[in-house]
matplotlib code that plots the C-alpha trace (Angstrom):
import matplotlib.pyplot as plt

x = [138.9, 142.4, 145.5, 144.9, 142.5, 139.0, 136.0, 132.5, 133.4, 136.2, 133.9, 132.9, 136.6, 137.8, 139.1, 139.1, 135.3, 134.7, 136.6, 134.6, 131.2, 132.2, 131.4, 134.9, 135.3, 138.2, 139.8, 139.9, 143.7, 144.4, 146.3, 143.4, 141.6, 144.4, 144.5, 140.7, 140.4, 143.5, 141.7, 141.4, 137.9, 137.1, 134.2, 130.8, 130.5, 126.8, 123.6, 123.8, 127.2, 126.1, 123.2, 125.5, 127.5, 124.4, 123.3, 126.7, 126.7, 123.3, 124.4, 127.4, 125.4, 122.8, 125.5, 126.9, 123.4, 123.4, 126.9, 127.2, 125.3, 128.2, 131.2, 130.4, 132.4, 130.1, 130.4, 134.2, 134.2, 132.3, 134.7, 137.7, 136.2, 135.4, 139.0, 140.3, 137.8, 139.4, 142.5, 140.9, 141.2, 144.9, 145.4, 143.9, 146.2, 149.1, 148.0, 148.0, 146.3, 146.8, 145.0, 142.1, 141.9, 141.6, 139.0, 137.0, 137.2, 136.0, 133.0, 132.3, 132.0, 129.8, 127.5, 127.1, 126.2, 123.9, 121.9, 121.1, 120.5, 117.9, 116.0, 116.1, 115.3, 113.6, 115.3, 115.4, 117.0, 119.5, 120.4, 121.1, 123.5, 125.6, 125.5, 126.7, 130.2, 132.4, 131.1, 131.3, 128.2, 125.8, 127.2, 126.1, 127.9, 125.9, 127.5, 126.7, 128.1, 125.4, 127.5, 124.7, 124.5, 128.3, 128.5, 125.9, 127.5, 130.9, 129.4, 127.9, 131.2, 133.1, 130.8, 131.0, 134.6, 136.7, 137.4, 136.4, 139.6, 140.6, 141.8, 138.7, 136.1, 135.2, 135.1, 132.8, 130.6, 130.5, 129.6, 126.7, 125.5, 125.7, 123.4, 121.0, 121.1, 120.3, 117.4, 116.0, 114.0, 111.0, 110.9, 110.0, 107.4, 103.7, 103.5, 105.6, 108.5, 108.6, 110.0, 112.7, 116.2, 117.8, 115.2, 115.7, 119.5, 119.4, 116.7, 117.2, 120.5, 124.1, 123.7, 121.2, 123.9, 125.4, 122.1, 122.9, 126.5, 125.3, 122.6, 125.1, 127.7, 125.2, 124.1, 127.7, 128.4, 125.5, 126.6, 130.2, 129.3, 132.7, 133.4, 134.7, 138.5, 140.2, 142.2, 145.5, 145.2, 145.2, 147.7, 150.6, 150.5, 152.9, 155.6, 153.9, 150.8, 148.7, 148.1, 145.6, 142.4, 140.7, 137.8, 135.4, 132.7, 132.3, 130.0, 128.5, 126.0, 124.1, 122.9, 121.1, 120.1, 116.8, 115.9, 116.4, 114.9, 111.3, 109.3, 111.7, 110.7, 113.5, 113.1, 112.4, 115.1, 117.0, 120.7, 121.5, 123.7, 126.1, 126.8, 126.9, 130.3, 128.9, 128.0, 128.9, 126.8, 123.8, 124.0, 124.3, 121.2, 119.3, 120.4, 119.4, 115.9, 115.4, 116.4, 114.3, 111.2, 111.4, 108.1, 107.9, 108.1, 105.3, 107.1, 109.7, 109.8, 112.1, 115.4, 116.6, 113.4, 113.8, 117.4, 116.3, 113.4, 115.3, 118.9, 120.0, 122.2, 125.8, 125.2, 122.5, 124.0, 121.0, 121.8, 118.3, 118.8, 116.7, 114.0, 114.4, 116.9, 119.5, 119.8, 123.0, 124.2, 125.0, 125.9, 122.6, 124.2, 126.1, 123.0, 120.9, 123.5, 123.6, 119.8, 119.6, 122.2, 120.8, 117.0, 117.3, 117.2, 113.9, 115.7, 117.2, 113.7, 112.3, 115.0, 114.0, 110.3, 111.1, 113.1, 110.6, 107.7, 109.3, 112.3, 111.0, 114.6, 115.4, 112.1, 112.6, 116.1, 115.0, 112.2, 114.7, 117.1, 117.3, 118.4, 115.2, 115.4, 118.3, 115.9, 112.6, 114.0, 115.1, 111.6, 109.9, 112.1, 110.9, 107.3, 108.0, 109.3, 106.4, 106.1, 109.7, 109.3, 107.7, 104.6, 106.3, 108.9, 106.2, 104.0, 106.9, 108.0, 104.4, 103.9, 107.2, 105.8, 102.6, 104.6, 106.6, 103.4, 102.0, 104.3, 103.1, 106.7, 107.7, 104.7, 105.6, 109.3, 109.1, 107.5, 110.6, 113.1, 113.6, 114.9, 116.3, 116.4, 115.0, 116.8, 114.6, 111.3, 110.9, 107.3, 107.9, 111.0, 111.0, 113.6, 112.6, 110.1, 109.6, 110.0, 106.4, 105.1, 107.3, 105.9, 102.4, 103.2, 104.8, 102.0, 99.4, 101.3, 101.3, 97.5, 97.0, 99.3, 97.3, 94.0, 95.1, 97.2, 96.9, 93.6, 94.4, 92.0, 94.5, 97.2, 94.7, 93.8, 97.4, 98.4, 95.4, 96.0, 99.5, 98.2, 95.4, 98.0, 99.9, 96.9, 96.5, 100.1, 100.2, 102.3, 103.0, 102.1, 103.8, 101.4, 102.0, 101.2, 98.0, 97.0, 97.7, 95.4, 92.5, 93.4, 93.2, 89.7, 88.8, 90.0, 88.0, 84.9, 85.1, 85.5, 82.6, 80.4, 81.4, 80.7, 77.4, 76.4, 77.4, 75.3, 72.3, 72.6, 72.8, 69.5, 67.8, 68.6, 65.9, 63.6, 64.8, 68.5, 70.6, 69.6, 72.3, 75.1, 77.5, 77.3, 80.1, 79.6, 78.9, 77.7, 81.1, 83.0, 80.9, 81.4, 85.2, 85.3, 83.1, 85.2, 88.4, 86.6, 85.5, 89.0, 90.4, 87.7, 88.6, 92.2, 91.3, 88.9, 91.5, 93.9, 91.3, 90.3, 93.8, 96.1, 94.1, 96.1, 99.3, 98.1, 96.9, 97.9, 95.4, 92.6, 93.5, 93.3, 89.9, 88.5, 89.9, 88.1, 85.1, 82.6, 84.0, 82.5, 79.0, 77.7, 78.7, 76.9, 73.6, 75.2, 74.2, 77.8, 79.4, 77.0, 78.6, 82.2, 81.1, 79.9, 83.4, 84.4, 81.2, 82.0, 85.5, 84.6, 81.7, 83.7, 86.6, 84.5, 82.6, 85.9, 87.2, 83.9, 84.4, 87.9, 86.8, 87.1, 90.1, 92.3, 95.9, 97.2, 99.2, 96.1, 94.0, 96.7, 96.8, 93.1, 93.3, 96.0, 94.1, 90.9, 92.5, 93.3, 89.8, 87.8, 86.4, 87.7, 84.3, 82.7, 84.6, 83.4, 86.0, 84.9, 84.8, 85.9, 89.3, 90.2, 93.5, 94.3, 93.4, 95.9, 95.8, 98.1, 100.2, 98.8, 101.2, 100.4, 100.7, 97.5, 97.7, 97.5, 98.6, 98.5, 96.1, 92.8, 90.8, 91.2, 88.6, 88.9, 89.0]
y = [104.0, 103.8, 105.9, 107.6, 110.4, 109.2, 110.4, 109.1, 107.4, 105.5, 103.7, 100.9, 100.2, 100.4, 97.0, 98.2, 98.9, 95.6, 93.8, 95.7, 94.8, 91.2, 88.0, 87.6, 88.9, 91.3, 91.4, 94.8, 94.4, 93.9, 96.6, 96.7, 99.2, 101.7, 101.4, 101.8, 104.9, 106.6, 108.0, 111.5, 112.2, 115.1, 116.6, 117.3, 121.0, 121.1, 119.2, 117.5, 116.0, 115.0, 113.2, 111.3, 110.2, 108.9, 107.1, 105.5, 104.3, 102.5, 99.3, 98.9, 99.4, 96.8, 94.3, 94.9, 94.3, 90.9, 89.9, 91.6, 88.9, 86.5, 88.9, 91.4, 93.9, 96.8, 96.3, 96.0, 99.3, 101.0, 99.5, 100.8, 104.3, 103.9, 102.8, 106.0, 108.3, 107.3, 109.2, 112.0, 114.6, 113.9, 113.9, 117.3, 118.6, 117.1, 118.4, 114.9, 115.7, 112.3, 110.5, 112.9, 112.6, 108.8, 108.9, 111.3, 109.0, 106.0, 108.0, 109.3, 105.7, 104.8, 107.7, 107.0, 103.4, 104.3, 106.6, 103.7, 101.3, 103.5, 103.7, 100.0, 98.5, 98.9, 100.2, 96.6, 95.3, 98.2, 97.1, 93.7, 95.0, 96.5, 93.2, 90.8, 89.5, 87.2, 83.6, 80.3, 79.0, 77.3, 79.0, 82.1, 84.4, 86.8, 90.1, 91.6, 95.0, 97.4, 98.8, 101.2, 102.8, 102.9, 104.7, 107.3, 108.0, 108.4, 110.8, 113.0, 112.8, 113.8, 116.9, 118.2, 117.4, 117.9, 121.7, 123.3, 124.0, 123.9, 120.3, 119.1, 121.1, 118.3, 115.4, 117.5, 118.2, 114.4, 113.6, 116.1, 114.8, 111.2, 111.9, 113.6, 110.5, 108.2, 110.5, 110.5, 107.3, 109.6, 110.7, 107.1, 106.5, 107.6, 107.3, 109.4, 107.4, 107.3, 103.9, 103.4, 102.3, 105.6, 107.7, 105.8, 106.0, 109.8, 110.5, 107.9, 106.1, 107.1, 110.3, 111.8, 113.1, 115.1, 116.8, 120.3, 120.2, 118.9, 121.7, 124.3, 123.1, 123.0, 126.6, 127.8, 126.2, 128.2, 131.3, 131.1, 130.7, 129.2, 128.7, 125.4, 125.8, 125.6, 122.4, 124.4, 125.1, 121.4, 119.6, 120.5, 119.4, 116.6, 116.9, 114.5, 116.6, 114.0, 116.1, 115.1, 117.1, 117.3, 119.5, 116.7, 117.6, 121.1, 119.8, 116.6, 118.4, 119.4, 115.8, 116.0, 119.7, 119.0, 116.2, 117.9, 121.3, 121.8, 119.0, 119.0, 122.5, 125.0, 128.6, 128.9, 131.4, 131.1, 130.6, 127.1, 124.9, 124.5, 128.3, 128.4, 128.2, 127.4, 123.7, 122.9, 125.9, 124.9, 121.2, 121.9, 124.1, 121.4, 118.7, 121.1, 121.6, 117.9, 117.1, 119.9, 118.7, 115.0, 114.1, 113.5, 109.8, 108.1, 108.4, 111.1, 114.6, 115.4, 116.4, 118.5, 120.5, 121.1, 122.4, 124.7, 126.2, 127.0, 128.0, 131.4, 134.4, 134.2, 137.7, 136.3, 136.4, 135.2, 132.6, 131.0, 127.5, 126.6, 124.0, 122.7, 119.9, 120.3, 124.1, 126.0, 129.5, 131.0, 134.4, 135.9, 138.9, 136.5, 134.4, 137.5, 138.7, 135.4, 135.2, 138.7, 137.8, 134.4, 135.0, 134.3, 130.6, 129.0, 126.9, 130.1, 131.6, 128.4, 128.7, 132.3, 131.3, 128.4, 130.6, 133.4, 131.0, 128.5, 130.2, 133.1, 134.2, 134.7, 136.4, 138.9, 139.6, 140.1, 142.5, 144.5, 145.2, 148.8, 147.7, 145.8, 146.9, 144.5, 141.6, 143.0, 144.2, 140.7, 139.3, 142.1, 141.3, 137.7, 138.9, 141.4, 138.7, 136.4, 135.2, 133.8, 132.0, 128.8, 128.9, 127.6, 130.4, 133.1, 131.8, 131.6, 135.1, 136.3, 134.5, 136.0, 139.4, 138.4, 137.3, 140.5, 142.7, 141.1, 143.5, 147.1, 148.4, 146.9, 148.4, 151.9, 151.7, 150.6, 154.0, 155.7, 154.0, 156.0, 154.2, 155.7, 154.5, 150.9, 149.3, 146.2, 148.1, 148.9, 149.9, 153.4, 155.4, 155.6, 158.2, 158.3, 156.2, 154.7, 151.0, 150.8, 152.4, 150.0, 147.1, 148.2, 148.6, 145.1, 143.4, 145.1, 144.1, 140.5, 140.7, 142.1, 139.4, 136.8, 138.2, 138.0, 134.8, 132.3, 133.4, 131.9, 132.9, 132.1, 134.3, 137.2, 136.6, 136.5, 139.6, 141.6, 140.3, 141.7, 145.1, 144.9, 144.4, 147.5, 149.7, 151.3, 152.4, 153.7, 156.9, 159.4, 157.0, 157.8, 159.2, 156.3, 153.8, 155.6, 155.6, 151.9, 151.1, 152.9, 151.5, 148.0, 148.9, 150.1, 146.8, 144.8, 146.9, 146.3, 142.6, 142.6, 144.3, 142.0, 138.8, 140.3, 141.0, 137.5, 136.0, 138.1, 137.1, 133.4, 133.7, 135.2, 132.4, 131.8, 128.8, 125.8, 126.4, 123.4, 123.0, 120.4, 122.7, 123.4, 126.9, 128.8, 129.1, 132.9, 132.8, 131.5, 134.0, 136.9, 135.7, 135.6, 139.0, 140.6, 139.1, 140.7, 144.0, 144.1, 143.4, 146.2, 148.6, 147.6, 148.4, 151.9, 152.4, 151.4, 153.9, 156.7, 155.9, 155.7, 157.8, 160.0, 163.1, 161.3, 160.3, 163.2, 161.4, 158.6, 161.2, 162.9, 159.5, 158.8, 162.2, 161.8, 158.5, 159.1, 157.8, 154.3, 154.0, 155.1, 151.7, 150.1, 152.5, 150.5, 147.1, 145.0, 143.6, 147.0, 149.4, 149.4, 149.8, 152.5, 154.9, 156.2, 156.5, 158.5, 160.7, 161.4, 161.9, 164.2, 166.2, 166.9, 167.5, 170.2, 171.9, 171.8, 173.4, 176.2, 176.7, 177.6, 176.2, 175.5, 174.5, 173.5, 170.1, 171.9, 173.9, 170.7, 169.0, 172.1, 172.0, 168.2, 168.7, 171.4, 169.4, 166.3, 168.3, 169.8, 166.6, 165.5, 162.0, 160.9, 161.2, 158.1, 154.8, 152.1, 148.9, 146.0, 143.3, 144.9, 147.6, 149.0, 146.2, 143.3, 141.4, 138.7, 135.9, 134.0, 130.9, 128.2, 125.7, 126.5, 125.3, 122.2, 123.2, 126.7, 129.2, 127.0, 128.0, 125.5, 127.5, 130.1, 132.8, 136.5]
z = [162.6, 164.0, 164.2, 160.9, 160.1, 159.6, 157.7, 157.3, 154.0, 155.8, 158.2, 155.9, 155.3, 158.9, 160.1, 163.7, 163.5, 161.9, 164.6, 167.3, 165.9, 165.0, 166.8, 168.3, 171.8, 172.6, 176.0, 177.7, 178.1, 174.4, 172.5, 170.0, 172.2, 172.1, 168.3, 168.1, 170.1, 168.7, 165.7, 164.4, 163.0, 160.7, 162.6, 160.9, 160.3, 159.5, 160.2, 156.8, 157.6, 161.1, 159.5, 157.1, 160.1, 162.0, 158.9, 158.4, 162.0, 161.8, 160.0, 162.2, 165.4, 164.2, 163.5, 167.0, 168.4, 166.8, 167.9, 171.3, 173.3, 172.4, 172.1, 174.9, 173.0, 173.7, 177.5, 177.0, 175.1, 178.0, 180.5, 178.5, 178.8, 182.5, 183.1, 181.6, 183.5, 186.8, 185.9, 183.9, 186.6, 187.2, 183.4, 183.2, 186.0, 184.2, 180.8, 179.4, 176.2, 174.6, 177.5, 177.4, 173.6, 173.8, 176.6, 174.5, 171.4, 173.5, 174.8, 171.3, 170.0, 172.9, 172.3, 168.6, 169.2, 172.1, 169.9, 167.5, 170.3, 171.9, 168.6, 168.1, 171.5, 174.8, 178.0, 179.4, 176.2, 176.4, 179.9, 178.6, 176.0, 178.9, 180.8, 178.1, 178.5, 176.3, 176.6, 174.8, 172.9, 175.3, 178.4, 180.3, 182.6, 184.8, 185.8, 189.2, 188.0, 186.7, 183.9, 182.7, 186.1, 186.4, 183.0, 184.0, 187.4, 185.8, 183.3, 186.0, 188.0, 184.9, 184.3, 187.8, 188.7, 185.5, 185.0, 181.8, 179.9, 176.2, 176.5, 178.3, 176.4, 174.0, 176.4, 178.7, 175.6, 174.9, 178.5, 178.4, 175.0, 176.1, 179.0, 176.7, 174.4, 177.3, 178.4, 174.8, 175.5, 176.3, 172.7, 171.6, 174.3, 174.4, 178.2, 180.7, 181.9, 185.7, 186.5, 183.8, 184.8, 183.5, 185.4, 188.6, 188.3, 188.0, 190.5, 193.2, 192.6, 193.2, 191.1, 193.5, 195.9, 192.9, 192.0, 193.1, 191.8, 188.4, 188.1, 189.2, 186.7, 183.8, 184.7, 184.8, 181.4, 180.0, 181.8, 180.6, 176.9, 176.1, 172.4, 171.1, 171.1, 167.7, 167.1, 166.9, 170.7, 171.5, 169.3, 167.2, 163.6, 162.9, 160.3, 157.9, 157.9, 159.8, 162.9, 165.6, 164.9, 168.3, 167.4, 166.5, 169.1, 167.7, 165.0, 166.1, 168.3, 165.2, 164.8, 168.1, 167.9, 166.1, 168.4, 171.7, 171.0, 172.2, 170.6, 167.7, 166.7, 166.6, 165.5, 161.8, 161.3, 164.5, 164.8, 163.5, 165.5, 162.6, 162.8, 166.6, 168.2, 171.7, 171.6, 175.3, 176.5, 174.3, 175.2, 178.9, 178.8, 176.9, 179.5, 182.4, 180.9, 180.3, 183.8, 185.4, 183.4, 184.4, 186.0, 189.7, 190.7, 192.6, 195.9, 195.3, 193.7, 190.8, 192.6, 189.6, 189.5, 193.3, 192.6, 189.8, 191.9, 195.1, 194.3, 195.6, 194.8, 195.9, 197.3, 199.6, 203.1, 204.9, 207.6, 207.4, 206.1, 203.1, 203.8, 200.2, 199.4, 196.7, 197.2, 196.2, 195.4, 192.0, 190.7, 189.7, 187.9, 185.6, 185.0, 184.3, 181.7, 180.0, 179.8, 178.3, 175.6, 174.6, 174.1, 170.4, 171.2, 172.4, 175.0, 176.7, 176.6, 178.2, 181.0, 181.6, 181.8, 184.1, 186.5, 186.6, 187.2, 189.6, 191.4, 193.6, 194.4, 190.7, 190.0, 192.8, 191.6, 187.9, 189.0, 191.1, 188.2, 187.0, 183.5, 182.7, 179.1, 178.5, 179.2, 177.8, 174.5, 173.3, 174.4, 172.4, 169.4, 169.5, 169.4, 166.7, 164.4, 165.2, 161.6, 161.8, 165.2, 166.2, 168.3, 171.4, 171.3, 170.8, 173.7, 176.1, 175.3, 175.7, 179.1, 180.3, 179.6, 181.4, 184.5, 184.5, 184.1, 187.3, 189.1, 189.5, 190.0, 186.7, 185.0, 186.3, 185.7, 182.0, 181.1, 182.7, 180.4, 177.2, 174.1, 171.0, 167.4, 167.6, 164.6, 164.4, 164.6, 160.9, 160.5, 161.6, 162.7, 166.4, 167.3, 171.0, 172.8, 176.3, 176.8, 178.0, 174.8, 172.7, 174.6, 173.8, 170.1, 169.8, 171.7, 169.5, 166.4, 167.6, 168.0, 164.5, 163.1, 164.9, 163.5, 159.9, 160.0, 162.8, 164.5, 167.8, 170.7, 173.4, 171.9, 171.9, 175.5, 176.7, 174.7, 176.0, 179.6, 179.5, 178.4, 181.0, 183.7, 182.6, 181.8, 185.3, 185.1, 181.5, 181.6, 178.8, 176.0, 172.8, 170.2, 167.9, 170.7, 171.5, 167.8, 167.5, 170.5, 168.8, 165.4, 166.9, 168.2, 164.8, 163.2, 165.7, 165.2, 161.4, 161.9, 164.3, 161.8, 159.0, 161.0, 162.2, 158.6, 157.5, 160.3, 159.3, 155.6, 156.6, 158.5, 155.4, 153.0, 150.4, 150.6, 148.9, 149.7, 150.8, 154.4, 154.9, 153.9, 156.8, 158.0, 159.8, 163.5, 163.4, 167.0, 168.2, 166.0, 167.4, 171.0, 170.5, 168.9, 171.5, 174.3, 172.7, 172.2, 175.8, 177.0, 174.9, 176.2, 179.8, 179.0, 177.7, 180.6, 183.2, 181.8, 181.8, 185.4, 186.8, 184.7, 182.4, 183.2, 182.3, 178.8, 176.7, 173.5, 174.3, 174.9, 171.6, 169.7, 171.3, 170.3, 166.7, 166.3, 168.5, 165.9, 166.3, 169.8, 169.0, 167.8, 171.1, 173.5, 173.3, 172.9, 176.0, 176.2, 176.4, 178.0, 181.4, 180.1, 177.6, 180.3, 181.2, 177.6, 176.8, 179.8, 178.7, 175.0, 176.0, 178.5, 176.2, 173.1, 175.0, 176.1, 172.5, 171.2, 173.8, 172.6, 169.1, 165.6, 163.4, 166.3, 165.7, 167.0, 169.6, 170.8, 171.0, 173.1, 175.4, 175.9, 176.6, 179.2, 181.0, 180.8, 182.3, 185.5, 185.6, 185.1, 188.5, 189.3, 190.8, 187.3, 186.2, 187.7, 188.4, 186.9, 189.4, 186.8, 186.1, 188.5, 189.5, 191.8, 189.6, 187.5, 184.9, 185.9, 183.5, 181.9, 183.0, 180.2, 176.5, 174.9, 172.7, 169.0, 169.8, 167.0, 165.1, 163.5, 165.5, 168.7, 167.7, 165.1, 165.2]

ax = plt.figure().add_subplot(projection="3d")
ax.plot(x, y, z, "-o")
ax.set_aspect("equal")
plt.show()
């Protein structure tokens, strides 16, 4: 690399790179450094190109690891970058694009080398790479300066103090990404890191005082959703055609994208980073999530988690000081809008889950919104396309619904929001439906997908728990939603009968059969199915006890499929819960018989509506296990091996 335009293929021929990684030391004051960092790099535009860059850097980084103890050139490169950061804010005010460009290039080199270093050595060995200085053979110079801590503090200062402009976009992106690279040590460790040098620097060192400012800045980077500026906005093309192409950071994020998404598992068909024009927003969100999920130290809590859990709305005029440290204010309306718009990515869904679960101020604000459909619809779309999403994304979306349905006001209000022509719901044309009925349809579809594909007990439990939370406030259910509830019961009944038949046949095996052959655990399968059936019956029962007169379509669906419930009347697991269903079915069947024969659909519905008013409420017994005041709370931990067949089958 040097003053000319560089590509990955040019690295092996670059004399400047060979000098940097060689055994000869280079003074920080030599003109070599200006030449080294005055390169124009054709940025990777896809993950494949970024991978080629990383692979090309590896041999050079390994050579530098061997020579750096003598040359100290890596530390010199870091000091060259640090020297330029001292004037970065002034350079921004003066629009000194050349200075910012060179500082960016120096940080880019540091970041590329660090990524290899971290894979190749321990944290202690990395610390040594920062401390080496030029020395003659047989001599040793100790350095009292902690260059690693100095670099991290400068990166944090850069992120919080340098304004986000077109000319600073890429260096801010590199600063965020370099911190992510430094924090990636956890990916290579089995044990949780609580005492590492990098962890201590961020949670107890000089960076601690900037905790709230860093969290606030990263949140605003996510909120602003700024696109990477085109190169033409930054430098004019030179007459010889060798203009300075300053867009290199717009693509290099793709190399880290797969590493820093949740457990390395991005959405199967989600928006790929190489097609996403928002690298700074995405990387800022990833850094925020990594910081917020650092574990608490043995003698101090994670300050970034504290900041995330206690920040307030800028509209909050309360004069009561917060007892929590690292608190700050941010515009909740802007944050809510960004969260609604970005739920296609699993990291945005994780942020939403984190805030709803851990920040009571944000949860209260979200539940107070009158445009809740803007948030719920993207969550439902994630669940609707369950087969295209990874298990983490599906579970987070589901638990977000579970958190929201803990609130009775939410459960009532979603039935008052009327939606028209849901384009992504393709199984049936829904010209007009309430948000509540749509939520029921999507959750039931998720259950049915799970029954036929992944067979995960925990997913069933969470889906049904969300419906159970809502059931007492079911209002004016769409006829299709009511049908799907009963159809789900029919599917479960059929599966129950099939497993029961298989269990009976296995007990009637002829003498002489292979007694050592492994038999399916029919008892466990039956137990799981019966648990799910009971939860569904409790949901139907809760609706009938609390809002029967609001749901004639559900009563109609019950009467239409009344024969499904007959086999469960005498079943010991369901006798108590079946009493109310028998009462409702018997009461309305009698009124329909009195109304005559050959009744039209409209006439049946009319009889049901009048009968709902006439049915004495005391004839229905509220079940103590799941009454109108009970709620299922969100499971706060996604089960290991989620969406796997080992968790129990249905």
